[in-house]
C-alpha positions in Angstrom: 165.8 220.7 -24.1 165.1 218.9 -20.8 167.4 216.1 -19.5 164.5 213.7 -19.3 163.8 211.1 -21.9 162.3 212.7 -25.0 160.6 210.2 -27.2 158.6 211.1 -30.3 157.1 208.2 -32.2 155.7 208.5 -35.7 153.8 205.6 -37.1 153.5 205.6 -40.9 153.2 203.0 -43.6 155.1 202.8 -46.8 158.5 202.0 -48.1 160.7 204.0 -45.7 164.1 203.4 -44.1 166.6 205.6 -42.3 169.5 207.2 -44.1 172.3 209.5 -43.1 172.9 211.1 -46.5 172.2 214.6 -45.3 173.2 214.1 -41.7 176.3 213.9 -39.6 176.4 211.5 -36.7 178.8 210.0 -34.2 177.8 206.4 -34.8 175.1 204.2 -36.2 174.0 200.6 -35.5 171.8 198.7 -38.0 170.2 195.5 -36.7 168.1 193.2 -38.9 166.4 190.5 -36.9 164.7 187.5 -38.5 161.1 187.1 -37.3 159.8 183.9 -39.0 159.2 185.0 -42.6 159.8 188.7 -42.1 162.7 190.9 -41.0 162.7 193.6 -38.4 164.9 196.4 -39.4 166.2 198.7 -36.7 168.7 201.6 -37.2 170.0 203.6 -34.2 171.9 206.8 -34.8 173.9 208.3 -32.0 174.4 212.1 -32.1 176.2 214.7 -30.0 173.8 217.2 -28.3 174.2 219.8 -31.0 173.5 217.4 -33.9 170.5 215.9 -32.1 169.0 219.3 -31.3 169.4 220.4 -35.0 167.7 217.2 -36.3 164.9 217.5 -33.8 164.3 221.2 -34.7 164.4 220.2 -38.4 161.8 217.6 -37.8 159.5 219.8 -35.7 159.6 222.7 -38.2 158.3 220.4 -41.0 157.3 217.0 -39.9 155.8 215.8 -43.2 158.7 217.2 -45.2 161.3 215.7 -42.9 159.7 212.3 -43.2 159.2 212.6 -46.9 162.9 213.6 -47.5 164.0 210.7 -45.2 161.9 208.3 -47.3 163.2 209.6 -50.6 166.8 209.3 -49.5 166.5 205.8 -48.2 163.9 204.0 -50.3 165.6 204.3 -53.7 165.9 200.9 -55.4 164.3 198.8 -52.7 161.3 198.0 -54.9 163.6 196.3 -57.4 164.4 193.6 -54.7 160.7 192.8 -54.2 160.6 193.9 -50.6 158.0 196.0 -48.9 158.2 197.9 -45.6 155.2 198.0 -43.3 154.4 200.3 -40.4 157.5 201.9 -38.9 158.4 204.0 -35.9 160.8 206.9 -35.7 161.9 208.1 -32.3 164.1 210.9 -31.0 165.5 210.0 -27.7 167.5 211.9 -25.0 168.5 209.8 -22.0 170.3 211.2 -19.0 172.2 208.8 -16.7 172.5 210.2 -13.1 175.3 207.7 -12.2 177.6 208.9 -15.0 176.3 212.4 -15.3 176.1 212.0 -19.0 173.3 212.2 -21.6 173.0 210.2 -24.8 171.2 211.4 -27.9 169.8 209.0 -30.5 167.2 208.5 -33.2 165.8 205.1 -33.7 163.9 203.7 -36.7 162.2 200.3 -36.7 160.2 198.7 -39.4 159.1 195.3 -40.7 160.5 194.2 -44.0 158.4 191.7 -45.9 159.2 189.7 -49.0 162.9 189.0 -48.2 162.5 185.6 -46.5 161.4 182.5 -48.3 160.5 179.1 -46.7 160.4 175.6 -48.1 159.4 173.0 -45.5 161.9 173.6 -42.7 164.5 175.5 -44.9 164.6 179.3 -44.8 166.5 181.8 -47.0 166.7 185.5 -46.4 167.8 187.9 -49.1 169.8 191.0 -48.1 170.6 192.7 -51.4 168.1 195.4 -50.5 170.2 196.4 -47.5 173.8 195.5 -48.7 173.7 197.1 -52.1 172.8 200.6 -50.9 175.5 200.4 -48.3 178.1 199.1 -50.8 178.7 195.9 -48.7 178.8 192.2 -49.3 178.7 189.4 -46.6 181.8 187.6 -48.0 183.9 190.4 -49.6 183.5 192.6 -46.6 184.2 189.8 -44.1 181.1 189.8 -42.0 181.9 187.8 -38.8 179.8 184.7 -38.5 178.4 183.3 -35.3 175.7 180.8 -34.2 173.2 183.6 -34.2 174.0 185.4 -37.5 176.5 187.8 -39.0 178.1 191.1 -37.9 180.3 193.8 -39.3 182.0 196.9 -37.9 183.6 199.6 -40.1 183.1 203.0 -41.4 180.4 204.1 -43.9 180.4 207.6 -45.3 182.8 208.6 -42.5 180.5 207.3 -39.7 181.5 204.3 -37.5 178.9 201.7 -38.3 177.9 198.4 -36.8 175.7 196.0 -38.8 174.1 192.9 -37.2 172.0 190.3 -38.9 170.3 188.2 -36.1 169.0 184.8 -37.4 167.7 181.8 -35.5 170.3 180.2 -33.2 172.0 177.2 -34.8 174.5 174.5 -33.7 177.2 175.9 -36.1 178.2 179.4 -37.1 176.6 180.9 -40.2 179.8 180.4 -42.1 180.2 181.2 -45.8 178.7 178.4 -48.0 178.1 176.2 -45.0 175.0 174.0 -44.8 172.4 173.6 -43.3 173.0 177.1 -42.1 175.3 179.6 -43.6 175.6 182.6 -46.0 176.8 183.7 -49.4 177.4 187.3 -50.7 173.9 188.5 -49.9 171.8 185.6 -48.6 171.6 183.8 -45.2 170.0 180.4 -44.8 169.0 178.1 -41.9 166.8 175.2 -41.0 164.2 175.2 -38.3 163.4 172.0 -36.4 159.7 171.3 -36.5 159.4 173.9 -39.4 
């Protein structure tokens, strides 16, 4: 495999997300960003060279099967939360940094999640059960860290160091538990938007 950036982008529709059930990885970062009344889901998985090469070979040997298996492992139960996932992109990336003489290997999935954000005048509420339940997490019980731009958590899931960030519109106060006009509960985040 060359040391140049390898990027393979697959555009598909349907209810798909990224899962590590059948994979081993060094680290994963899940970022969910509020975009008006939708959520942009992004999951980056960092691999060592061997793991990355294995996953890429698995994908190229049966592209449809790889994607189908990935979808089956990750979409379970999402429909019960009333969300849908639109077009998504899956990328395999190898980046080589000349300054550090090191390569990084990652896969990246991005998709738009609809049906999780509701709006009433200038008040918004985003539901995150679709994400948190499958990960076995809770914003309050698992002590997500609030900030003026959302919530974050770092820990280990299935033996993999994981970071989760929920990026919401910037507010004057932290998104603290049960706080108003912006805040969060166990699986919801709310905020107001000036000018609606």
